Backbone as CSV, one residue per row, in Angstrom:
resi,resn,N_x,N_y,N_z,CA_x,CA_y,CA_z,C_x,C_y,C_z
1,ALA,75.779,-86.144,42.348,75.062,-87.742,42.342,73.308,-87.346,42.150
2,GLY,72.684,-88.650,41.618,71.566,-88.701,41.576,70.547,-88.791,43.032
3,HIS,69.625,-88.384,42.759,68.646,-88.859,43.536,67.554,-89.486,43.177
4,GLU,66.959,-90.720,44.387,65.699,-91.399,43.663,64.874,-91.141,44.873
5,LEU,63.727,-90.977,44.202,62.330,-90.874,45.270,61.530,-91.825,44.911
6,ASP,61.200,-92.908,45.996,60.130,-93.572,45.710,59.156,-93.434,46.244
7,LEU,57.794,-93.091,45.188,57.003,-92.828,45.965,55.503,-93.587,45.507
8,GLU,55.218,-94.124,46.069,53.779,-94.643,45.761,52.409,-94.118,44.708
9,ILE,52.692,-93.966,43.655,51.763,-93.357,43.333,50.685,-94.029,42.775
10,PRO,49.235,-93.975,42.842,48.225,-94.435,42.144,48.400,-94.665,40.649
11,ASN,47.847,-95.505,39.937,48.445,-95.644,38.842,47.030,-94.822,37.929
12,ASP,46.904,-93.563,38.045,45.618,-92.788,38.053,46.848,-91.838,36.707
13,ALA,46.113,-91.608,35.338,47.112,-90.708,34.813,47.117,-89.084,35.188
14,LEU,45.629,-88.825,35.921,45.909,-87.199,36.625,46.804,-87.293,37.843
15,ILE,46.628,-87.986,38.483,47.132,-88.231,39.962,48.911,-88.117,39.764
16,ARG,49.183,-89.207,38.246,50.593,-89.186,38.026,51.192,-87.866,37.456
17,ASN,49.940,-87.186,36.923,50.441,-85.760,35.975,50.851,-84.650,37.116
18,LEU,49.969,-84.538,38.235,49.937,-83.839,39.291,50.991,-83.800,39.521
19,VAL,51.617,-84.963,40.072,52.409,-85.595,41.308,54.004,-84.773,40.030
20,LEU,54.152,-85.015,38.995,55.203,-84.884,38.060,54.994,-83.070,38.034
21,LYS,54.208,-82.355,37.791,54.028,-80.984,37.725,54.354,-80.461,39.031
22,VAL,54.199,-81.108,40.159,54.061,-80.173,41.433,55.864,-80.530,41.778
23,LEU,56.861,-81.513,40.971,57.907,-82.052,41.506,58.705,-81.163,40.263
24,LEU,58.349,-80.578,39.423,58.883,-79.870,38.398,58.998,-78.466,38.987
25,ASN,57.502,-78.258,39.206,57.832,-76.850,39.557,58.356,-76.883,41.270
26,ALA,58.832,-77.523,42.097,59.359,-77.666,43.044,61.053,-77.332,42.220
27,HIS,61.461,-78.219,41.733,62.552,-78.095,41.234,62.960,-76.634,40.439
28,SER,62.372,-76.246,39.437,62.496,-74.816,38.963,62.626,-73.877,39.713
29,THR,61.608,-73.884,40.856,61.920,-72.675,41.879,63.121,-73.146,42.823
30,LEU,63.898,-73.906,42.864,64.662,-74.265,43.620,65.879,-73.803,42.791
31,LEU,65.714,-74.274,41.754,67.117,-73.517,40.740,66.879,-72.359,40.309
32,ALA,65.612,-71.502,40.444,65.555,-70.236,40.351,66.112,-69.188,41.434
33,GLY,66.338,-70.116,42.524,66.669,-69.590,43.711,68.195,-69.503,43.772
34,ARG,68.874,-70.726,43.182,70.211,-70.711,43.102,70.640,-69.835,42.426
35,LEU,70.073,-69.490,41.319,70.473,-68.357,40.015,70.252,-66.945,40.560
36,GLY,69.654,-66.934,42.129,69.365,-65.743,41.963,68.152,-64.787,41.355
37,ARG,67.211,-65.639,40.996,66.209,-64.734,39.973,65.194,-64.887,40.988
38,TYR,64.760,-64.399,42.178,63.982,-63.802,42.662,64.332,-63.238,44.069
39,GLU,63.552,-62.353,44.901,63.762,-61.616,45.578,62.820,-61.651,46.495
40,GLY,62.681,-62.335,47.763,61.399,-62.660,48.703,60.533,-63.815,48.239
41,ASN,59.107,-62.769,47.592,58.548,-63.757,47.117,58.495,-63.271,45.268
42,TRP,58.982,-62.655,45.122,58.718,-62.291,43.932,60.009,-62.864,42.636
43,MET,59.512,-63.316,41.662,60.246,-63.700,40.619,60.835,-62.461,40.238
44,THR,62.327,-62.209,39.699,62.731,-60.567,39.038,63.077,-60.858,37.607
45,TRP,62.859,-62.446,37.158,63.086,-62.729,36.024,61.793,-63.089,35.025
46,VAL,60.787,-62.073,35.179,59.585,-62.409,34.526,60.148,-61.545,32.814
47,LYS,59.722,-62.610,32.079,59.902,-61.779,30.433,58.397,-61.512,30.381
48,PRO,58.312,-59.987,30.476,57.022,-59.384,29.938,56.801,-59.593,28.759
49,SER,55.962,-60.550,28.048,55.711,-60.522,26.795,54.469,-60.712,26.525
50,ASN,53.445,-60.351,27.260,52.065,-59.973,27.141,51.688,-59.199,28.137
51,ARG,50.515,-59.026,27.781,49.961,-57.711,29.162,49.852,-58.390,30.342
52,LYS,49.615,-59.761,30.914,49.677,-60.139,32.165,50.951,-60.552,32.795
53,LEU,51.876,-60.534,31.479,53.217,-60.477,32.226,53.846,-59.267,32.414
54,ILE,53.512,-58.284,31.720,53.931,-56.798,31.892,53.258,-56.337,33.201
55,ASP,52.075,-56.693,33.185,51.461,-56.229,34.619,52.229,-56.734,36.104
56,ARG,52.411,-58.081,35.953,53.009,-58.593,36.717,54.342,-58.260,37.019
57,ALA,54.866,-58.025,36.245,56.465,-57.210,36.372,56.217,-55.769,37.061
58,ILE,55.541,-55.533,36.880,54.688,-53.978,37.266,54.936,-54.046,38.781
59,ARG,54.136,-54.963,39.167,53.794,-55.041,40.245,54.325,-55.725,41.313
60,TYR,55.097,-56.773,40.390,56.483,-56.801,41.072,57.623,-55.780,41.681
61,ILE,57.928,-55.002,40.362,58.592,-53.654,41.472,58.180,-52.757,42.041
62,GLN,56.566,-52.916,41.944,56.112,-51.950,43.051,56.359,-52.502,44.497
63,GLN,56.331,-53.928,44.300,56.443,-54.700,45.884,57.962,-54.514,46.512
64,ILE,58.672,-54.467,45.401,60.091,-54.900,45.724,60.412,-52.885,46.006
65,GLN,60.110,-52.118,45.406,60.404,-50.740,45.688,59.669,-50.762,47.122
66,GLY,58.896,-51.112,47.776,58.106,-50.701,49.171,59.121,-52.016,50.132
67,LYS,59.614,-52.903,49.834,60.471,-53.437,50.406,61.809,-52.692,50.808
68,ARG,62.291,-52.594,49.773,63.585,-51.837,49.757,63.764,-50.367,50.362
69,GLY,62.372,-49.784,50.592,62.498,-48.482,51.163,62.739,-47.658,49.997
70,MET,62.774,-48.150,48.662,62.476,-46.622,47.807,61.212,-46.000,47.651
71,PRO,61.511,-44.716,46.696,60.659,-44.021,46.509,59.438,-45.116,45.877
72,ASN,58.189,-44.609,46.139,57.236,-45.477,45.440,56.825,-44.328,43.852
73,LYS,57.366,-45.201,42.839,56.885,-44.499,41.620,55.423,-45.245,41.290
74,ASN,54.229,-44.387,40.789,52.792,-44.726,40.277,53.093,-46.277,39.396
75,TYR,51.947,-46.696,38.806,51.720,-47.627,37.857,52.595,-47.364,36.654
76,THR,52.055,-46.078,36.365,52.428,-45.745,34.712,53.644,-45.218,34.806
77,GLU,53.983,-44.678,35.531,55.625,-44.524,35.818,56.574,-45.487,35.575
78,ILE,56.120,-46.905,36.091,56.855,-47.840,36.339,56.475,-48.464,34.882
79,CYS,55.660,-48.350,34.243,55.393,-49.151,32.836,56.117,-48.238,32.141
80,HIS,56.467,-47.056,31.792,57.322,-46.694,30.852,58.299,-46.787,31.128
81,ALA,58.844,-46.677,32.381,60.503,-47.287,32.754,60.821,-48.358,32.294
82,LEU,59.524,-49.484,32.603,59.871,-50.980,32.188,59.994,-51.197,30.421
83,PHE,59.102,-50.245,30.191,59.257,-50.199,28.364,60.300,-49.790,27.575
84,GLU,60.712,-48.621,28.254,62.816,-48.262,27.911,63.467,-48.861,28.198
85,THR,63.478,-49.690,29.476,64.172,-50.675,29.739,64.713,-51.846,28.837
86,ARG,63.336,-52.311,28.940,63.295,-53.590,27.605,63.743,-53.295,26.389
87,GLU,63.782,-51.828,25.830,64.525,-51.612,24.623,66.009,-51.913,24.470
88,THR,66.695,-52.217,25.821,68.087,-52.425,26.091,68.571,-52.977,26.549
89,LEU,67.574,-54.147,26.785,68.029,-55.214,28.198,68.720,-56.035,27.312
90,PRO,69.697,-56.659,28.275,70.639,-58.014,27.161,69.848,-59.208,27.768
91,VAL,70.120,-60.173,26.731,69.046,-61.450,27.016,69.319,-62.117,28.707
92,ASP,70.681,-61.994,29.313,70.520,-62.428,30.364,70.682,-61.520,31.737
93,SER,69.881,-60.607,31.682,68.972,-59.595,32.584,67.820,-59.770,33.401
94,SER,67.844,-59.068,34.264,66.443,-59.498,34.991,65.492,-58.048,34.477
95,ILE,64.578,-57.996,33.790,63.698,-56.804,33.615,63.236,-56.178,35.056
96,VAL,63.654,-57.066,35.936,62.383,-56.273,36.956,63.521,-55.392,37.571
97,LEU,64.893,-56.393,37.997,66.167,-55.498,38.436,66.365,-54.498,37.747
98,LYS,66.330,-54.169,36.347,67.037,-53.250,35.404,65.928,-52.109,35.850
99,THR,64.924,-52.580,36.019,63.743,-51.219,35.662,64.073,-50.678,36.924
100,LEU,64.034,-51.402,37.871,64.228,-50.760,39.050,65.482,-49.969,39.239
101,SER,66.517,-50.708,38.861,67.958,-49.180,38.674,67.551,-48.379,37.783
102,HIS,66.736,-48.579,36.677,66.245,-47.205,35.952,65.507,-46.209,36.309
103,LEU,64.522,-46.812,37.385,63.494,-45.972,38.190,64.311,-44.914,38.915
104,ASN,65.637,-45.873,39.562,66.592,-44.937,40.602,67.631,-43.758,40.167
105,GLU,67.390,-44.103,38.836,68.242,-42.825,38.324,67.476,-41.826,37.821
106,LYS,66.318,-41.733,37.879,65.336,-40.497,37.608,65.357,-39.904,38.687
């Protein structure tokens, strides 16, 4: 069943676009949660396609290691493991979780 949200939004393009963006972000976050694509406050389904996202994935791996009580690997070790994992990662898999598993095997 669909839901209807009756909002009295000013007829201002900027405000309307901001409200839409907030609603879409909330929807996206809720859907990601239902699919199990984050752990705590960290997204585990990051696609590291540029330097910023590679860094983000590495930092998420570091945070999750600490949360899980795993031995902490340094940034460089995680980076190497991330690139090794990326070579064989199936399309429907989390690079963050697969890299964590890969690090545990070492």
